[in-house]
PyMOL Python script that loads the backbone (N, CA, C, O; Angstrom):
from pymol import cmd

cmd.read_pdbstr("""\
ATOM      1  N   MET A   1     108.423 106.290  99.720  1.00  0.00           N
ATOM      2  CA  MET A   1     109.182 105.179 100.264  1.00  0.00           C
ATOM      3  C   MET A   1     109.303 104.119  99.233  1.00  0.00           C
ATOM      4  O   MET A   1     108.297 103.645  98.704  1.00  0.00           O
ATOM      5  N   ASN A   2     110.623 103.693  98.902  1.00  0.00           N
ATOM      6  CA  ASN A   2     110.740 102.677  97.953  1.00  0.00           C
ATOM      7  C   ASN A   2     110.715 101.272  98.544  1.00  0.00           C
ATOM      8  O   ASN A   2     110.700 101.111  99.764  1.00  0.00           O
ATOM      9  N   ARG A   3     110.710 100.308  97.726  1.00  0.00           N
ATOM     10  CA  ARG A   3     110.625  98.933  98.176  1.00  0.00           C
ATOM     11  C   ARG A   3     111.643  98.524  99.263  1.00  0.00           C
ATOM     12  O   ARG A   3     111.317  97.933 100.293  1.00  0.00           O
ATOM     13  N   THR A   4     112.852  98.874  98.961  1.00  0.00           N
ATOM     14  CA  THR A   4     113.918  98.626  99.966  1.00  0.00           C
ATOM     15  C   THR A   4     113.770  99.206 101.300  1.00  0.00           C
ATOM     16  O   THR A   4     113.975  98.557 102.326  1.00  0.00           O
ATOM     17  N   GLU A   5     113.419 100.414 101.279  1.00  0.00           N
ATOM     18  CA  GLU A   5     113.029 101.198 102.528  1.00  0.00           C
ATOM     19  C   GLU A   5     111.898 100.496 103.218  1.00  0.00           C
ATOM     20  O   GLU A   5     111.923 100.326 104.437  1.00  0.00           O
ATOM     21  N   ALA A   6     110.872 100.070 102.440  1.00  0.00           N
ATOM     22  CA  ALA A   6     109.741  99.450 103.018  1.00  0.00           C
ATOM     23  C   ALA A   6     110.011  98.185 103.687  1.00  0.00           C
ATOM     24  O   ALA A   6     109.490  97.910 104.768  1.00  0.00           O
ATOM     25  N   VAL A   7     110.877  97.344 103.023  1.00  0.00           N
ATOM     26  CA  VAL A   7     111.288  96.044 103.611  1.00  0.00           C
ATOM     27  C   VAL A   7     112.010  96.347 104.922  1.00  0.00           C
ATOM     28  O   VAL A   7     111.769  95.648 105.906  1.00  0.00           O
ATOM     29  N   ASP A   8     112.844  97.306 104.983  1.00  0.00           N
ATOM     30  CA  ASP A   8     113.542  97.653 106.210  1.00  0.00           C
ATOM     31  C   ASP A   8     112.637  98.019 107.340  1.00  0.00           C
ATOM     32  O   ASP A   8     112.837  97.602 108.480  1.00  0.00           O
ATOM     33  N   VAL A   9     111.610  98.824 107.011  1.00  0.00           N
ATOM     34  CA  VAL A   9     110.687  99.269 108.045  1.00  0.00           C
ATOM     35  C   VAL A   9     109.846  98.030 108.581  1.00  0.00           C
ATOM     36  O   VAL A   9     109.528  97.900 109.763  1.00  0.00           O
ATOM     37  N   VAL A  10     109.538  97.177 107.610  1.00  0.00           N
ATOM     38  CA  VAL A  10     108.792  95.958 107.894  1.00  0.00           C
ATOM     39  C   VAL A  10     109.587  95.092 108.886  1.00  0.00           C
ATOM     40  O   VAL A  10     109.089  94.657 109.925  1.00  0.00           O
ATOM     41  N   LYS A  11     110.797  94.879 108.518  1.00  0.00           N
ATOM     42  CA  LYS A  11     111.662  93.991 109.347  1.00  0.00           C
ATOM     43  C   LYS A  11     111.900  94.661 110.789  1.00  0.00           C
ATOM     44  O   LYS A  11     111.936  93.941 111.788  1.00  0.00           O
ATOM     45  N   GLU A  12     112.058  96.018 110.874  1.00  0.00           N
ATOM     46  CA  GLU A  12     112.214  96.636 112.088  1.00  0.00           C
ATOM     47  C   GLU A  12     110.947  96.511 112.974  1.00  0.00           C
ATOM     48  O   GLU A  12     111.028  96.341 114.191  1.00  0.00           O
ATOM     49  N   SER A  13     109.791  96.601 112.314  1.00  0.00           N
ATOM     50  CA  SER A  13     108.509  96.457 112.969  1.00  0.00           C
ATOM     51  C   SER A  13     108.303  95.071 113.465  1.00  0.00           C
ATOM     52  O   SER A  13     107.789  94.878 114.567  1.00  0.00           O
ATOM     53  N   LEU A  14     108.693  94.081 112.676  1.00  0.00           N
ATOM     54  CA  LEU A  14     108.604  92.672 113.101  1.00  0.00           C
ATOM     55  C   LEU A  14     109.516  92.416 114.348  1.00  0.00           C
ATOM     56  O   LEU A  14     109.189  91.697 115.292  1.00  0.00           O
ATOM     57  N   ALA A  15     110.666  93.073 114.237  1.00  0.00           N
ATOM     58  CA  ALA A  15     111.662  92.830 115.367  1.00  0.00           C
ATOM     59  C   ALA A  15     111.118  93.403 116.672  1.00  0.00           C
ATOM     60  O   ALA A  15     111.454  92.891 117.740  1.00  0.00           O
ATOM     61  N   GLN A  16     110.325  94.405 116.626  1.00  0.00           N
ATOM     62  CA  GLN A  16     109.692  94.871 117.814  1.00  0.00           C
ATOM     63  C   GLN A  16     108.687  94.016 118.428  1.00  0.00           C
ATOM     64  O   GLN A  16     108.542  93.905 119.645  1.00  0.00           O
ATOM     65  N   VAL A  17     107.914  93.343 117.433  1.00  0.00           N
ATOM     66  CA  VAL A  17     106.823  92.410 117.964  1.00  0.00           C
ATOM     67  C   VAL A  17     107.381  91.074 118.201  1.00  0.00           C
ATOM     68  O   VAL A  17     106.814  90.380 119.045  1.00  0.00           O
ATOM     69  N   VAL A  18     108.376  90.619 117.604  1.00  0.00           N
ATOM     70  CA  VAL A  18     108.943  89.299 117.815  1.00  0.00           C
ATOM     71  C   VAL A  18     110.468  89.374 118.030  1.00  0.00           C
ATOM     72  O   VAL A  18     111.285  88.989 117.194  1.00  0.00           O
ATOM     73  N   PRO A  19     110.770  89.899 119.210  1.00  0.00           N
ATOM     74  CA  PRO A  19     112.333  90.020 119.505  1.00  0.00           C
ATOM     75  C   PRO A  19     112.984  88.707 119.315  1.00  0.00           C
ATOM     76  O   PRO A  19     112.449  87.664 119.690  1.00  0.00           O
ATOM     77  N   GLY A  20     114.153  88.754 118.726  1.00  0.00           N
ATOM     78  CA  GLY A  20     114.978  87.467 118.550  1.00  0.00           C
ATOM     79  C   GLY A  20     114.599  86.642 117.392  1.00  0.00           C
ATOM     80  O   GLY A  20     115.182  85.582 117.166  1.00  0.00           O
ATOM     81  N   ALA A  21     113.605  87.103 116.616  1.00  0.00           N
ATOM     82  CA  ALA A  21     113.208  86.327 115.368  1.00  0.00           C
ATOM     83  C   ALA A  21     114.390  86.443 114.314  1.00  0.00           C
ATOM     84  O   ALA A  21     115.072  87.459 114.175  1.00  0.00           O
ATOM     85  N   ASP A  22     114.531  85.351 113.641  1.00  0.00           N
ATOM     86  CA  ASP A  22     115.605  85.355 112.576  1.00  0.00           C
ATOM     87  C   ASP A  22     115.004  85.961 111.324  1.00  0.00           C
ATOM     88  O   ASP A  22     114.546  85.257 110.424  1.00  0.00           O
ATOM     89  N   LEU A  23     115.019  87.259 111.292  1.00  0.00           N
ATOM     90  CA  LEU A  23     114.556  87.952 110.098  1.00  0.00           C
ATOM     91  C   LEU A  23     115.400  87.811 108.843  1.00  0.00           C
ATOM     92  O   LEU A  23     114.899  87.950 107.728  1.00  0.00           O
ATOM     93  N   ALA A  24     116.671  87.536 109.031  1.00  0.00           N
ATOM     94  CA  ALA A  24     117.520  87.346 107.897  1.00  0.00           C
ATOM     95  C   ALA A  24     117.191  86.100 107.132  1.00  0.00           C
ATOM     96  O   ALA A  24     117.495  86.050 105.940  1.00  0.00           O
ATOM     97  N   ALA A  25     116.581  85.064 107.730  1.00  0.00           N
ATOM     98  CA  ALA A  25     116.153  83.861 107.069  1.00  0.00           C
ATOM     99  C   ALA A  25     114.764  84.012 106.419  1.00  0.00           C
ATOM    100  O   ALA A  25     114.290  83.117 105.720  1.00  0.00           O
ATOM    101  N   LEU A  26     114.169  85.092 106.652  1.00  0.00           N
ATOM    102  CA  LEU A  26     112.793  85.390 106.153  1.00  0.00           C
ATOM    103  C   LEU A  26     112.801  85.637 104.604  1.00  0.00           C
ATOM    104  O   LEU A  26     113.348  86.646 104.158  1.00  0.00           O
ATOM    105  N   ARG A  27     112.249  84.800 103.852  1.00  0.00           N
ATOM    106  CA  ARG A  27     112.273  85.131 102.382  1.00  0.00           C
ATOM    107  C   ARG A  27     111.065  85.970 101.990  1.00  0.00           C
ATOM    108  O   ARG A  27     110.103  86.010 102.756  1.00  0.00           O
ATOM    109  N   PRO A  28     111.059  86.619 100.884  1.00  0.00           N
ATOM    110  CA  PRO A  28     110.085  87.663 100.497  1.00  0.00           C
ATOM    111  C   PRO A  28     108.647  87.144 100.496  1.00  0.00           C
ATOM    112  O   PRO A  28     107.735  87.918 100.789  1.00  0.00           O
ATOM    113  N   ASP A  29     108.404  85.872 100.179  1.00  0.00           N
ATOM    114  CA  ASP A  29     107.063  85.345 100.123  1.00  0.00           C
ATOM    115  C   ASP A  29     106.734  84.417 101.204  1.00  0.00           C
ATOM    116  O   ASP A  29     105.712  83.739 101.102  1.00  0.00           O
ATOM    117  N   ASP A  30     107.526  84.309 102.278  1.00  0.00           N
ATOM    118  CA  ASP A  30     107.245  83.481 103.491  1.00  0.00           C
ATOM    119  C   ASP A  30     106.146  84.141 104.250  1.00  0.00           C
ATOM    120  O   ASP A  30     106.250  85.341 104.501  1.00  0.00           O
ATOM    121  N   ALA A  31     105.127  83.483 104.630  1.00  0.00           N
ATOM    122  CA  ALA A  31     103.992  83.956 105.456  1.00  0.00           C
ATOM    123  C   ALA A  31     104.525  84.181 106.907  1.00  0.00           C
ATOM    124  O   ALA A  31     105.036  83.256 107.539  1.00  0.00           O
ATOM    125  N   PHE A  32     104.385  85.463 107.424  1.00  0.00           N
ATOM    126  CA  PHE A  32     104.889  85.747 108.729  1.00  0.00           C
ATOM    127  C   PHE A  32     104.343  84.863 109.699  1.00  0.00           C
ATOM    128  O   PHE A  32     105.102  84.373 110.535  1.00  0.00           O
ATOM    129  N   ARG A  33     103.012  84.568 109.701  1.00  0.00           N
ATOM    130  CA  ARG A  33     102.404  83.716 110.756  1.00  0.00           C
ATOM    131  C   ARG A  33     103.080  82.331 110.834  1.00  0.00           C
ATOM    132  O   ARG A  33     103.266  81.807 111.932  1.00  0.00           O
ATOM    133  N   ASP A  34     103.441  81.741 109.707  1.00  0.00           N
ATOM    134  CA  ASP A  34     104.146  80.455 109.732  1.00  0.00           C
ATOM    135  C   ASP A  34     105.637  80.597 110.081  1.00  0.00           C
ATOM    136  O   ASP A  34     106.163  79.936 110.975  1.00  0.00           O
ATOM    137  N   ALA A  35     106.272  81.478 109.340  1.00  0.00           N
ATOM    138  CA  ALA A  35     107.742  81.573 109.502  1.00  0.00           C
ATOM    139  C   ALA A  35     108.179  82.046 110.870  1.00  0.00           C
ATOM    140  O   ALA A  35     109.200  81.607 111.398  1.00  0.00           O
ATOM    141  N   LEU A  36     107.365  82.981 111.461  1.00  0.00           N
ATOM    142  CA  LEU A  36     107.732  83.644 112.770  1.00  0.00           C
ATOM    143  C   LEU A  36     106.823  83.244 113.879  1.00  0.00           C
ATOM    144  O   LEU A  36     106.948  83.734 115.001  1.00  0.00           O
ATOM    145  N   GLU A  37     105.846  82.303 113.567  1.00  0.00           N
ATOM    146  CA  GLU A  37     104.926  81.731 114.449  1.00  0.00           C
ATOM    147  C   GLU A  37     104.232  82.907 115.259  1.00  0.00           C
ATOM    148  O   GLU A  37     104.200  82.951 116.489  1.00  0.00           O
ATOM    149  N   LEU A  38     103.689  83.839 114.422  1.00  0.00           N
ATOM    150  CA  LEU A  38     102.779  84.952 114.905  1.00  0.00           C
ATOM    151  C   LEU A  38     101.384  84.438 115.168  1.00  0.00           C
ATOM    152  O   LEU A  38     100.784  83.794 114.309  1.00  0.00           O
ATOM    153  N   ASP A  39     100.860  84.720 116.357  1.00  0.00           N
ATOM    154  CA  ASP A  39      99.497  84.520 116.564  1.00  0.00           C
ATOM    155  C   ASP A  39      98.730  85.793 116.182  1.00  0.00           C
ATOM    156  O   ASP A  39      99.303  86.791 115.747  1.00  0.00           O
ATOM    157  N   SER A  40      97.382  85.706 116.371  1.00  0.00           N
ATOM    158  CA  SER A  40      96.548  86.862 115.950  1.00  0.00           C
ATOM    159  C   SER A  40      96.880  88.189 116.618  1.00  0.00           C
ATOM    160  O   SER A  40      96.845  89.250 115.995  1.00  0.00           O
ATOM    161  N   LEU A  41      97.196  88.100 117.870  1.00  0.00           N
ATOM    162  CA  LEU A  41      97.526  89.324 118.603  1.00  0.00           C
ATOM    163  C   LEU A  41      98.932  89.860 118.195  1.00  0.00           C
ATOM    164  O   LEU A  41      99.162  91.067 118.120  1.00  0.00           O
ATOM    165  N   ASP A  42      99.836  88.917 117.942  1.00  0.00           N
ATOM    166  CA  ASP A  42     101.206  89.392 117.428  1.00  0.00           C
ATOM    167  C   ASP A  42     101.012  90.122 116.031  1.00  0.00           C
ATOM    168  O   ASP A  42     101.637  91.152 115.776  1.00  0.00           O
ATOM    169  N   PHE A  43     100.160  89.571 115.176  1.00  0.00           N
ATOM    170  CA  PHE A  43      99.983  90.115 113.897  1.00  0.00           C
ATOM    171  C   PHE A  43      99.309  91.452 114.009  1.00  0.00           C
ATOM    172  O   PHE A  43      99.739  92.389 113.335  1.00  0.00           O
ATOM    173  N   LEU A  44      98.250  91.611 114.838  1.00  0.00           N
ATOM    174  CA  LEU A  44      97.639  92.944 115.082  1.00  0.00           C
ATOM    175  C   LEU A  44      98.699  93.903 115.583  1.00  0.00           C
ATOM    176  O   LEU A  44      98.766  95.036 115.107  1.00  0.00           O
ATOM    177  N   SER A  45      99.476  93.513 116.467  1.00  0.00           N
ATOM    178  CA  SER A  45     100.557  94.385 117.093  1.00  0.00           C
ATOM    179  C   SER A  45     101.449  94.836 115.964  1.00  0.00           C
ATOM    180  O   SER A  45     101.757  96.019 115.821  1.00  0.00           O
ATOM    181  N   PHE A  46     101.868  93.850 115.148  1.00  0.00           N
ATOM    182  CA  PHE A  46     102.730  94.192 113.974  1.00  0.00           C
ATOM    183  C   PHE A  46     102.060  95.277 113.060  1.00  0.00           C
ATOM    184  O   PHE A  46     102.695  96.257 112.673  1.00  0.00           O
ATOM    185  N   VAL A  47     100.797  95.064 112.747  1.00  0.00           N
ATOM    186  CA  VAL A  47     100.059  96.058 111.856  1.00  0.00           C
ATOM    187  C   VAL A  47     100.013  97.471 112.504  1.00  0.00           C
ATOM    188  O   VAL A  47     100.185  98.500 111.851  1.00  0.00           O
ATOM    189  N   GLU A  48      99.767  97.437 113.842  1.00  0.00           N
ATOM    190  CA  GLU A  48      99.731  98.731 114.535  1.00  0.00           C
ATOM    191  C   GLU A  48     101.072  99.370 114.598  1.00  0.00           C
ATOM    192  O   GLU A  48     101.187 100.591 114.494  1.00  0.00           O
ATOM    193  N   THR A  49     102.143  98.537 114.773  1.00  0.00           N
ATOM    194  CA  THR A  49     103.528  99.182 114.824  1.00  0.00           C
ATOM    195  C   THR A  49     103.864  99.711 113.422  1.00  0.00           C
ATOM    196  O   THR A  49     104.413 100.802 113.266  1.00  0.00           O
ATOM    197  N   LEU A  50     103.515  98.902 112.402  1.00  0.00           N
ATOM    198  CA  LEU A  50     103.921  99.330 111.061  1.00  0.00           C
ATOM    199  C   LEU A  50     103.193 100.664 110.669  1.00  0.00           C
ATOM    200  O   LEU A  50     103.796 101.561 110.079  1.00  0.00           O
ATOM    201  N   SER A  51     101.841 100.758 111.031  1.00  0.00           N
ATOM    202  CA  SER A  51     101.178 101.964 110.743  1.00  0.00           C
ATOM    203  C   SER A  51     101.743 103.125 111.436  1.00  0.00           C
ATOM    204  O   SER A  51     101.876 104.199 110.849  1.00  0.00           O
ATOM    205  N   ARG A  52     102.112 102.940 112.777  1.00  0.00           N
ATOM    206  CA  ARG A  52     102.685 104.008 113.590  1.00  0.00           C
ATOM    207  C   ARG A  52     104.028 104.458 113.030  1.00  0.00           C
ATOM    208  O   ARG A  52     104.310 105.654 112.953  1.00  0.00           O
ATOM    209  N   ARG A  53     104.825 103.524 112.655  1.00  0.00           N
ATOM    210  CA  ARG A  53     106.186 103.876 112.132  1.00  0.00           C
ATOM    211  C   ARG A  53     106.193 104.572 110.794  1.00  0.00           C
ATOM    212  O   ARG A  53     107.052 105.411 110.521  1.00  0.00           O
ATOM    213  N   THR A  54     105.244 104.226 109.968  1.00  0.00           N
ATOM    214  CA  THR A  54     105.166 104.805 108.640  1.00  0.00           C
ATOM    215  C   THR A  54     104.206 105.916 108.462  1.00  0.00           C
ATOM    216  O   THR A  54     104.274 106.644 107.472  1.00  0.00           O
ATOM    217  N   GLY A  55     103.262 106.083 109.439  1.00  0.00           N
ATOM    218  CA  GLY A  55     102.236 107.086 109.220  1.00  0.00           C
ATOM    219  C   GLY A  55     101.144 106.662 108.134  1.00  0.00           C
ATOM    220  O   GLY A  55     100.310 107.473 107.731  1.00  0.00           O
ATOM    221  N   VAL A  56     101.197 105.440 107.720  1.00  0.00           N
ATOM    222  CA  VAL A  56     100.266 104.988 106.757  1.00  0.00           C
ATOM    223  C   VAL A  56      99.003 104.347 107.471  1.00  0.00           C
ATOM    224  O   VAL A  56      99.149 103.505 108.357  1.00  0.00           O
ATOM    225  N   ARG A  57      97.862 104.743 107.085  1.00  0.00           N
ATOM    226  CA  ARG A  57      96.559 104.222 107.641  1.00  0.00           C
ATOM    227  C   ARG A  57      96.505 102.738 107.020  1.00  0.00           C
ATOM    228  O   ARG A  57      96.719 102.501 105.831  1.00  0.00           O
ATOM    229  N   ILE A  58      96.204 101.818 107.950  1.00  0.00           N
ATOM    230  CA  ILE A  58      96.031 100.451 107.489  1.00  0.00           C
ATOM    231  C   ILE A  58      94.634 100.035 107.981  1.00  0.00           C
ATOM    232  O   ILE A  58      94.359  99.986 109.180  1.00  0.00           O
ATOM    233  N   ASP A  59      93.804  99.751 107.043  1.00  0.00           N
ATOM    234  CA  ASP A  59      92.393  99.367 107.361  1.00  0.00           C
ATOM    235  C   ASP A  59      92.335  97.818 107.449  1.00  0.00           C
ATOM    236  O   ASP A  59      93.229  97.110 106.988  1.00  0.00           O
ATOM    237  N   ASP A  60      91.275  97.356 108.044  1.00  0.00           N
ATOM    238  CA  ASP A  60      91.100  95.892 108.085  1.00  0.00           C
ATOM    239  C   ASP A  60      91.205  95.184 106.795  1.00  0.00           C
ATOM    240  O   ASP A  60      91.780  94.099 106.719  1.00  0.00           O
ATOM    241  N   GLU A  61      90.623  95.814 105.696  1.00  0.00           N
ATOM    242  CA  GLU A  61      90.655  95.150 104.470  1.00  0.00           C
ATOM    243  C   GLU A  61      91.993  95.154 103.805  1.00  0.00           C
ATOM    244  O   GLU A  61      92.141  94.488 102.781  1.00  0.00           O
ATOM    245  N   ASP A  62      93.015  95.877 104.322  1.00  0.00           N
ATOM    246  CA  ASP A  62      94.416  95.963 103.832  1.00  0.00           C
ATOM    247  C   ASP A  62      95.200  94.706 104.524  1.00  0.00           C
ATOM    248  O   ASP A  62      96.212  94.277 103.969  1.00  0.00           O
ATOM    249  N   THR A  63      94.794  94.199 105.572  1.00  0.00           N
ATOM    250  CA  THR A  63      95.647  93.204 106.249  1.00  0.00           C
ATOM    251  C   THR A  63      96.023  91.972 105.457  1.00  0.00           C
ATOM    252  O   THR A  63      97.126  91.454 105.633  1.00  0.00           O
ATOM    253  N   PRO A  64      95.154  91.482 104.594  1.00  0.00           N
ATOM    254  CA  PRO A  64      95.538  90.328 103.801  1.00  0.00           C
ATOM    255  C   PRO A  64      96.790  90.587 102.923  1.00  0.00           C
ATOM    256  O   PRO A  64      97.488  89.651 102.531  1.00  0.00           O
ATOM    257  N   ARG A  65      97.042  91.816 102.641  1.00  0.00           N
ATOM    258  CA  ARG A  65      98.212  92.178 101.782  1.00  0.00           C
ATOM    259  C   ARG A  65      99.513  92.316 102.646  1.00  0.00           C
ATOM    260  O   ARG A  65     100.604  92.524 102.115  1.00  0.00           O
ATOM    261  N   LEU A  66      99.352  92.191 103.990  1.00  0.00           N
ATOM    262  CA  LEU A  66     100.503  92.393 104.837  1.00  0.00           C
ATOM    263  C   LEU A  66     101.052  91.138 105.529  1.00  0.00           C
ATOM    264  O   LEU A  66     101.561  91.174 106.649  1.00  0.00           O
ATOM    265  N   THR A  67     100.922  90.067 104.819  1.00  0.00           N
ATOM    266  CA  THR A  67     101.270  88.780 105.399  1.00  0.00           C
ATOM    267  C   THR A  67     102.696  88.287 105.045  1.00  0.00           C
ATOM    268  O   THR A  67     103.177  87.311 105.621  1.00  0.00           O
ATOM    269  N   THR A  68     103.381  88.991 104.065  1.00  0.00           N
ATOM    270  CA  THR A  68     104.670  88.593 103.591  1.00  0.00           C
ATOM    271  C   THR A  68     105.480  89.958 103.441  1.00  0.00           C
ATOM    272  O   THR A  68     104.943  91.066 103.426  1.00  0.00           O
ATOM    273  N   LEU A  69     106.755  89.739 103.339  1.00  0.00           N
ATOM    274  CA  LEU A  69     107.672  90.884 103.109  1.00  0.00           C
ATOM    275  C   LEU A  69     107.404  91.559 101.751  1.00  0.00           C
ATOM    276  O   LEU A  69     107.456  92.782 101.623  1.00  0.00           O
ATOM    277  N   SER A  70     107.123  90.743 100.771  1.00  0.00           N
ATOM    278  CA  SER A  70     106.882  91.397  99.440  1.00  0.00           C
ATOM    279  C   SER A  70     105.586  92.103  99.427  1.00  0.00           C
ATOM    280  O   SER A  70     105.464  93.194  98.869  1.00  0.00           O
ATOM    281  N   GLY A  71     104.522  91.447 100.089  1.00  0.00           N
ATOM    282  CA  GLY A  71     103.207  92.072 100.160  1.00  0.00           C
ATOM    283  C   GLY A  71     103.203  93.454 100.868  1.00  0.00           C
ATOM    284  O   GLY A  71     102.603  94.441 100.445  1.00  0.00           O
ATOM    285  N   CYS A  72     103.946  93.400 101.995  1.00  0.00           N
ATOM    286  CA  CYS A  72     104.066  94.621 102.801  1.00  0.00           C
ATOM    287  C   CYS A  72     104.762  95.702 102.029  1.00  0.00           C
ATOM    288  O   CYS A  72     104.309  96.845 101.978  1.00  0.00           O
ATOM    289  N   ALA A  73     105.877  95.328 101.423  1.00  0.00           N
ATOM    290  CA  ALA A  73     106.675  96.331 100.640  1.00  0.00           C
ATOM    291  C   ALA A  73     105.753  96.973  99.532  1.00  0.00           C
ATOM    292  O   ALA A  73     105.645  98.192  99.395  1.00  0.00           O
ATOM    293  N   GLU A  74     105.156  96.124  98.822  1.00  0.00           N
ATOM    294  CA  GLU A  74     104.226  96.728  97.754  1.00  0.00           C
ATOM    295  C   GLU A  74     103.197  97.542  98.236  1.00  0.00           C
ATOM    296  O   GLU A  74     102.870  98.562  97.630  1.00  0.00           O
ATOM    297  N   PHE A  75     102.595  97.142  99.392  1.00  0.00           N
ATOM    298  CA  PHE A  75     101.530  97.967  99.895  1.00  0.00           C
ATOM    299  C   PHE A  75     102.116  99.383 100.447  1.00  0.00           C
ATOM    300  O   PHE A  75     101.538 100.442 100.204  1.00  0.00           O
ATOM    301  N   LEU A  76     103.163  99.317 101.115  1.00  0.00           N
ATOM    302  CA  LEU A  76     103.695 100.550 101.681  1.00  0.00           C
ATOM    303  C   LEU A  76     104.253 101.438 100.506  1.00  0.00           C
ATOM    304  O   LEU A  76     104.045 102.651 100.523  1.00  0.00           O
ATOM    305  N   ALA A  77     104.932 100.869  99.528  1.00  0.00           N
ATOM    306  CA  ALA A  77     105.410 101.705  98.384  1.00  0.00           C
ATOM    307  C   ALA A  77     104.266 102.315  97.620  1.00  0.00           C
ATOM    308  O   ALA A  77     104.416 103.431  97.123  1.00  0.00           O
ATOM    309  N   SER A  78     103.158 101.674  97.495  1.00  0.00           N
ATOM    310  CA  SER A  78     102.001 102.239  96.731  1.00  0.00           C
ATOM    311  C   SER A  78     101.331 103.292  97.593  1.00  0.00           C
ATOM    312  O   SER A  78     100.704 104.182  97.018  1.00  0.00           O
ATOM    313  N   ARG A  79     101.403 103.278  98.940  1.00  0.00           N
ATOM    314  CA  ARG A  79     100.765 104.245  99.803  1.00  0.00           C
ATOM    315  C   ARG A  79     101.568 105.414 100.076  1.00  0.00           C
ATOM    316  O   ARG A  79     101.048 106.426 100.548  1.00  0.00           O
ATOM    317  N   THR A  80     102.854 105.341  99.800  1.00  0.00           N
ATOM    318  CA  THR A  80     103.745 106.451 100.147  1.00  0.00           C
ATOM    319  C   THR A  80     104.410 107.192  98.990  1.00  0.00           C
ATOM    320  O   THR A  80     105.319 108.006  99.154  1.00  0.00           O
ATOM    321  N   GLU A  81     103.889 106.850  97.801  1.00  0.00           N
ATOM    322  CA  GLU A  81     104.495 107.459  96.552  1.00  0.00           C
ATOM    323  C   GLU A  81     104.128 108.926  96.461  1.00  0.00           C
ATOM    324  O   GLU A  81     104.525 109.605  95.514  1.00  0.00           O
TER     325      GLU A  81
END
""", "prot")
cmd.dss("prot")
cmd.show_as("cartoon", "prot")
cmd.util.cbc("prot")
cmd.orient("prot")
């Protein structure tokens, strides 16, 4: 999976967790929790959705890398090469 594909999957996963969120306005380094007002349960749901959609195992120690579009894209691209 390349970075562009990863960003698309991340946005689709976020849209499932936060329906109606303005993902077009989300910049690569915006923190999801602030920009989309995600609480802890929403973030956990996002991580589970992302893992399910990509087939990539996401451990607890990986979650700090999954707080922005760019961080998620880098993580997914590195795990799916």
